[in-house]
C-alpha positions as CSV (number, residue, x, y, z in Angstrom):
1,M,125.6,121.9,139.7
2,D,128.8,123.2,138.3
3,P,127.9,125.8,135.7
4,L,130.4,124.4,133.1
5,I,129.2,120.8,133.6
6,Y,125.6,122.0,133.3
7,A,126.4,124.0,130.1
8,A,128.3,121.0,128.6
9,A,125.4,118.7,129.3
10,R,122.9,121.1,127.7
11,A,125.1,121.4,124.7
12,L,125.3,117.6,124.3
13,A,121.5,117.3,124.7
14,A,121.2,119.8,121.8
15,G,123.6,118.0,119.6
16,D,126.4,120.6,120.0
17,I,129.3,118.1,120.5
18,L,132.1,120.6,120.0
19,G,130.5,123.1,122.2
20,A,130.3,120.5,125.0
21,L,134.0,119.5,124.5
22,K,135.2,123.1,124.7
23,R,133.7,123.4,128.2
24,V,135.2,120.2,129.7
25,A,138.2,119.3,127.5
26,L,140.8,120.3,130.1
27,R,139.0,118.8,133.1
28,D,139.5,115.3,134.6
29,D,136.9,115.2,137.4
30,P,134.4,112.4,137.0
31,P,131.4,114.5,135.7
32,A,133.7,116.0,133.0
33,L,135.1,112.6,132.1
34,A,131.6,111.3,131.7
35,L,130.5,114.2,129.4
36,R,133.7,113.9,127.4
37,G,133.0,110.2,127.0
38,I,129.5,110.8,125.7
39,A,130.8,113.5,123.3
40,M,133.5,111.1,122.0
41,A,130.9,108.4,121.5
42,Q,128.8,110.8,119.4
43,L,131.9,111.5,117.3
44,G,132.3,107.8,116.7
45,E,135.4,107.3,118.9
46,F,133.9,104.4,120.8
47,D,137.1,103.0,122.4
48,R,138.1,106.4,123.8
49,A,134.5,107.0,124.9
50,K,134.3,103.7,126.8
51,A,137.7,104.4,128.5
52,L,136.5,107.9,129.6
53,L,133.2,106.6,130.9
54,K,134.9,103.8,132.9
55,S,137.3,106.3,134.4
56,A,134.4,108.4,135.4
57,M,132.6,105.4,137.0
58,R,135.7,104.7,139.1
59,G,135.9,108.3,140.1
60,F,132.4,108.6,141.4
61,G,132.2,107.8,145.1
62,P,130.1,105.1,146.8
63,K,127.4,107.6,147.5
64,Q,127.1,108.5,143.8
65,A,125.3,105.3,142.7
66,V,123.1,107.3,140.3
67,A,126.1,108.8,138.5
68,R,127.8,105.4,138.1
69,A,124.5,103.9,136.8
70,R,124.2,106.7,134.2
71,C,127.7,106.0,133.1
72,A,126.9,102.2,132.8
73,V,123.9,103.1,130.7
74,A,126.1,105.2,128.4
75,V,128.6,102.4,128.1
76,A,125.8,100.0,127.2
77,E,124.6,102.4,124.5
78,I,128.0,102.6,123.0
79,A,128.2,98.8,123.0
80,L,124.9,98.6,121.2
81,V,125.8,101.2,118.6
82,S,129.3,99.6,118.0
83,R,127.6,96.2,117.8
84,D,129.4,94.8,120.8
85,L,126.7,92.3,121.6
86,G,128.7,90.4,124.1
87,W,128.5,93.0,126.9
88,P,126.8,91.8,130.1
89,E,123.1,92.4,129.9
90,A,122.8,92.2,133.6
91,T,124.9,95.3,134.0
92,L,122.4,97.4,132.1
93,H,119.5,95.9,134.2
94,A,121.3,96.7,137.4
95,A,121.8,100.3,136.3
96,W,118.2,100.5,135.2
97,S,117.1,99.3,138.7
98,T,119.4,101.8,140.5
99,L,118.1,104.7,138.4
100,A,114.5,103.7,139.0
101,A,115.0,103.3,142.7
102,H,116.5,106.8,143.0
103,G,113.7,108.4,141.0
104,D,115.7,109.1,137.8
105,A,112.7,108.2,135.6
106,A,114.2,109.6,132.4
107,N,117.4,107.6,132.5
108,A,115.7,104.5,133.8
109,A,113.3,104.6,130.9
110,H,116.3,105.2,128.5
111,A,118.0,102.1,129.9
112,R,114.9,100.0,129.5
113,N,114.6,101.2,125.9
114,L,118.2,100.3,125.2
115,A,117.6,96.8,126.5
116,A,114.6,96.5,124.1
117,R,116.7,97.8,121.2
118,R,119.3,95.1,121.9
119,L,116.7,92.4,122.0
120,L,115.3,93.7,118.7
121,L,118.8,93.6,117.1
122,L,119.1,89.9,118.2
123,G,115.7,89.1,116.8
124,R,114.2,88.3,120.2
125,L,110.9,90.1,119.4
126,D,108.8,88.4,122.1
127,E,111.2,89.5,124.9
128,A,111.4,93.0,123.4
129,E,107.7,93.3,123.3
130,R,107.3,92.1,126.9
131,L,110.0,94.6,128.1
132,L,108.1,97.5,126.5
133,H,104.6,96.3,127.5
134,G,103.2,99.1,129.7
135,F,106.3,101.2,129.1
136,D,105.6,104.9,129.6
137,P,107.8,107.0,127.3
138,S,106.7,110.3,128.8
139,P,109.8,110.8,131.0
140,L,112.0,110.5,128.0
141,P,113.5,113.6,126.4
142,H,112.6,114.1,122.7
143,A,115.7,112.4,121.4
144,S,115.2,109.2,123.5
145,R,111.5,109.2,122.7
146,A,112.4,109.1,119.0
147,A,114.7,106.1,119.7
148,Y,111.8,104.4,121.6
149,D,109.5,104.8,118.6
150,L,112.2,103.6,116.3
151,T,112.3,100.4,118.4
152,L,108.5,100.0,118.2
153,G,108.7,100.6,114.4
154,G,111.4,97.9,114.1
155,I,109.3,95.4,116.0
156,A,106.3,96.2,113.9
157,I,108.3,95.7,110.7
158,R,109.6,92.4,111.9
159,R,106.0,91.4,112.7
160,I,105.0,92.8,109.2
161,K,102.5,95.2,110.7
162,T,103.0,98.2,108.4
163,G,100.3,100.4,109.9
164,E,101.9,100.2,113.4
165,A,105.3,100.8,111.9
166,R,104.3,103.8,109.9
167,A,102.6,105.4,113.0
168,A,105.7,104.7,115.1
169,F,108.0,106.4,112.5
170,V,105.7,109.4,112.3
171,R,105.9,109.8,116.1
172,A,109.7,109.3,115.9
173,A,110.1,112.0,113.2
174,E,108.1,114.5,115.3
175,S,110.2,113.8,118.4
176,A,113.4,114.1,116.3
177,R,112.2,117.5,115.0
178,Q,111.4,118.6,118.6
179,A,114.9,117.5,119.7
180,N,116.3,119.6,116.7
181,I,119.0,117.0,116.0
182,P,119.4,116.7,112.2
183,V,121.4,113.4,112.5
184,L,118.6,111.8,114.5
185,L,115.9,113.0,112.0
186,A,118.0,111.5,109.1
187,E,118.1,108.2,111.0
188,V,114.3,108.2,111.4
189,E,113.7,109.1,107.8
190,N,116.1,106.3,106.7
191,A,114.3,103.8,108.8
192,A,110.9,104.9,107.5
193,R,112.1,104.6,103.9
194,V,112.0,100.8,104.4
195,L,108.2,101.0,104.1
196,D,108.3,102.7,100.7
197,S,111.1,100.4,99.3
198,P,110.7,96.9,97.8
199,A,110.8,94.5,100.7
200,A,110.6,91.2,98.8
201,R,109.8,89.6,95.4
202,V,106.7,87.6,94.6
203,I,107.1,84.7,92.2
204,A,103.9,83.1,90.9
205,R,103.0,81.3,87.7
206,G,106.4,82.0,86.1
207,K,106.2,85.7,86.8
208,E,108.2,87.8,89.3
209,S,107.5,91.3,90.7
210,P,108.9,93.4,93.6
211,V,106.5,94.2,96.4
212,L,106.4,96.6,99.3
213,L,106.1,95.4,102.9
214,E,102.5,96.6,102.9
215,E,101.8,94.3,100.0
216,V,103.5,91.4,101.8
217,E,101.2,92.0,104.7
218,T,98.2,91.8,102.4
219,L,99.5,88.7,100.7
220,L,99.9,86.9,104.0
221,D,96.3,87.7,104.9
222,T,95.0,86.0,101.7
223,D,94.2,82.3,101.2
224,A,97.3,81.8,99.1
225,L,99.8,79.1,100.0
226,V,103.1,81.1,100.5
227,I,106.5,79.5,100.3
228,D,108.3,82.2,102.4
229,A,112.0,82.3,101.4
230,C,112.5,85.3,103.6
231,R,111.9,83.2,106.7
232,N,112.2,79.7,105.3
233,A,108.7,78.6,106.1
234,V,105.6,77.4,104.3
235,R,102.4,79.2,105.4
236,D,98.9,80.3,104.7
237,R,96.8,82.7,106.7
238,H,96.0,80.0,109.3
239,A,99.2,78.1,109.8
240,I,103.0,78.3,109.5
241,I,105.3,75.3,109.0
242,P,108.8,76.4,109.8
243,L,111.5,74.7,107.7
244,A,114.6,76.8,108.6
245,T,116.2,73.8,110.2
246,R,115.3,71.5,107.3
247,P,116.9,73.4,104.3
248,V,116.6,70.5,101.8
249,L,112.8,70.3,102.4
250,F,112.4,74.0,102.0
251,T,114.4,74.0,98.8
252,L,112.2,71.2,97.4
253,A,109.1,73.2,98.5
254,R,110.4,76.3,96.7
255,I,111.2,74.4,93.5
256,L,107.7,72.9,93.4
257,A,106.1,76.2,94.1
258,E,108.0,78.0,91.4
259,A,106.9,75.4,88.9
260,W,103.2,75.4,90.1
261,P,100.7,74.8,88.6
262,G,102.9,72.7,86.4
263,E,105.3,70.0,87.4
264,A,108.9,70.3,88.5
265,P,111.1,67.8,86.4
266,R,113.1,65.3,88.4
267,D,116.4,66.3,86.8
268,E,115.9,70.0,87.7
269,I,115.0,69.1,91.3
270,L,118.1,66.9,91.6
271,M,120.3,69.7,90.2
272,R,118.9,72.5,92.4
273,A,118.4,70.5,95.6
274,F,121.4,68.2,95.5
275,R,123.7,69.8,93.0
276,A,123.6,66.6,91.0
277,K,125.0,67.4,87.6
278,H,125.0,63.8,86.6
279,P,122.2,62.2,88.7
280,D,122.4,58.5,89.4
281,E,120.2,56.0,91.2
282,S,121.5,57.1,94.6
283,H,120.4,60.7,93.9
284,R,117.0,59.4,92.9
285,A,116.7,57.3,96.0
286,R,117.5,60.3,98.2
287,L,114.9,62.4,96.3
288,R,112.2,59.8,97.0
289,V,113.1,59.9,100.7
290,E,113.1,63.7,100.9
291,I,109.9,64.0,99.0
292,S,108.3,61.6,101.5
293,R,109.5,63.8,104.3
294,L,108.2,66.9,102.6
295,R,104.8,65.3,102.2
296,A,104.7,64.6,105.9
297,A,105.8,68.1,106.8
298,L,103.3,69.8,104.5
299,H,100.4,67.4,105.3
300,D,98.1,70.0,106.7
301,L,98.6,72.5,103.8
302,A,99.5,70.7,100.6
303,G,100.3,67.4,99.0
304,V,103.1,66.4,96.7
305,N,102.0,64.3,93.8
306,A,104.4,62.3,91.6
307,T,104.0,62.6,87.8
308,R,105.6,60.8,84.9
309,H,108.6,63.2,84.8
310,G,108.6,64.9,88.2
311,F,106.5,66.1,91.0
312,V,103.7,68.7,91.4
313,L,102.5,70.6,94.5
314,A,98.8,70.1,95.3
315,P,97.5,72.7,97.8
316,Q,94.7,71.5,100.2
317,Q,92.7,74.7,100.3
318,A,94.6,77.5,98.5
319,A,93.7,78.5,95.0
320,E,97.1,80.1,94.5
321,V,100.7,79.3,95.3
322,V,103.4,82.0,95.5
323,V,107.0,82.2,96.5
324,L,108.0,85.2,98.6
325,A,111.7,85.7,98.0
326,P,114.2,88.3,99.3
327,V,114.8,91.4,97.2
328,V,118.4,90.3,96.8
329,D,118.5,86.5,96.8
330,V,122.2,85.9,97.3
331,R,124.3,83.4,99.3
332,N,124.9,84.6,102.9
333,A,122.0,87.1,102.5
334,A,121.4,87.2,106.3
335,V,125.0,88.2,107.1
336,L,124.8,90.8,104.3
337,A,121.6,92.2,105.6
338,L,123.1,92.8,109.0
339,L,126.2,94.4,107.6
340,A,124.0,96.6,105.4
341,D,122.9,98.7,108.4
342,G,126.0,100.7,108.0
343,E,127.7,99.8,111.3
344,A,131.0,97.9,111.7
345,W,130.4,94.4,113.0
346,S,132.7,91.9,114.6
347,S,132.3,88.3,113.5
348,S,131.3,87.3,117.1
349,A,128.6,89.9,117.2
350,L,127.2,88.6,113.9
351,A,127.2,85.1,115.2
352,I,125.2,86.2,118.3
353,A,122.7,88.2,116.2
354,L,122.2,85.3,113.8
355,G,122.2,82.5,116.3
356,A,125.0,80.8,114.3
357,S,128.4,79.4,115.1
358,P,131.4,81.8,114.9
359,R,133.0,79.5,112.3
360,T,129.9,79.5,110.1
361,V,129.8,83.3,110.2
362,Q,133.5,83.5,109.5
363,R,133.2,81.4,106.4
364,A,130.3,83.5,105.2
365,L,132.3,86.7,105.7
366,E,135.3,85.2,103.8
367,Q,133.0,84.3,100.9
368,L,131.4,87.7,100.9
369,A,134.9,89.3,100.9
370,E,136.0,87.1,98.0
371,A,132.9,88.3,96.1
372,G,133.7,91.9,96.9
373,K,130.5,92.3,98.9
374,A,132.2,92.8,102.3
375,Q,135.4,94.3,103.6
376,S,137.2,94.2,106.9
377,F,139.6,96.4,108.8
378,G,141.7,95.8,111.9
379,R,143.1,92.6,113.1
380,G,142.4,89.9,115.7
381,R,139.7,90.8,118.2
382,A,139.6,94.4,116.8
383,Q,138.7,93.2,113.3
384,R,135.4,94.6,112.1
385,W,133.4,94.0,108.9
386,T,131.4,96.4,106.8
387,V,129.9,96.5,103.3
388,P,129.9,99.1,100.6
389,S,126.5,100.7,100.0
390,V,124.0,98.1,98.8
391,P,121.2,99.9,97.0
392,G,117.8,98.3,97.6
393,F,119.1,95.8,100.0
394,P,116.7,95.1,103.0
395,T,117.9,96.5,106.3
396,V,118.3,94.6,109.5
397,L,114.7,95.4,110.3
398,L,113.6,92.9,107.7
399,L,115.6,90.0,108.9
400,P,113.8,86.8,110.1
401,N,113.1,86.5,113.8
402,V,116.2,84.3,114.4
403,A,115.6,84.0,118.1
404,S,111.9,84.4,118.4
405,D,108.9,82.2,117.6
406,G,106.7,85.1,117.0
């Protein structure tokens, strides 16, 4: 191998970006272009990085399939980091297959891990787990192994398995130390901090308290009836009734749960569920219809009994009813949670990640911007959205499984 190319590659692997650029800055052969592209990506110059890598891919000859595949993996990683979720997934899988067929186990494993990270970001946990099932991380260098364990930790957090998550973050931190890349170690420490920060609020019998993710896991393993406002579901340890697609029913369930063991007055229900400031008979008729639907939906877990002034929730088995609410219970919280990961998102990428329509996401972004909770830069297709620092706000790892039934 060309000594300068080898030295630049070693410098990049060690996190010495400027050292790598010094060795290849004046060269325009394909290997040098590829290394410059990776260096520019690490500096955050994603557009320039993609252009350099694509030039390198065109420069490699037909017999250099492995080199082209490595460039394709690098482009896919840049797309993931820059939250360009519209890039063709098949391209990464093709590169992964090429690398595996030519014996490049380390880069093939890295490509597979990238695919799993993308699925995690999209909330497709079942697919991510299947992709990593039987995955051998041993060919990965320390930096990539840290990223692999971060992926496992992210899946475990979404599954609310804190023991598995903590173990994955410990392994990731050790790999980051072995790689001797301070930025990577800081990323691991930031991800692990989620386990020691409030993950939700528990509301029960008129009292409210923040809880860690480990306490959430414990709560979900008790006999309590949980109205889960983080995932819009009603659940106990044996069953889950999803109500994400029936927001009125979930709102009614939450109102009743917050009032339990007492009754929720009709006027309060009409105000909160239907925004009826001056309820009339049409509102009351609609309430009767929706309460009937709620009874049918919750039949296996709880009843809804009418009282003189309102309604009361009547659990079938549970001795306790609690509401599990997000730490920051604000409008458009899911969009805000994605933006809170510190990356710049396009509205189309947010729509893909949330499984929502682009127009719905655009409206949410405009509302957040008006409230001073989000800001944009660029115009047209180059427009990106970020948020100021949101202390205590849950990261993307705590978002519901928007595209998974797990």
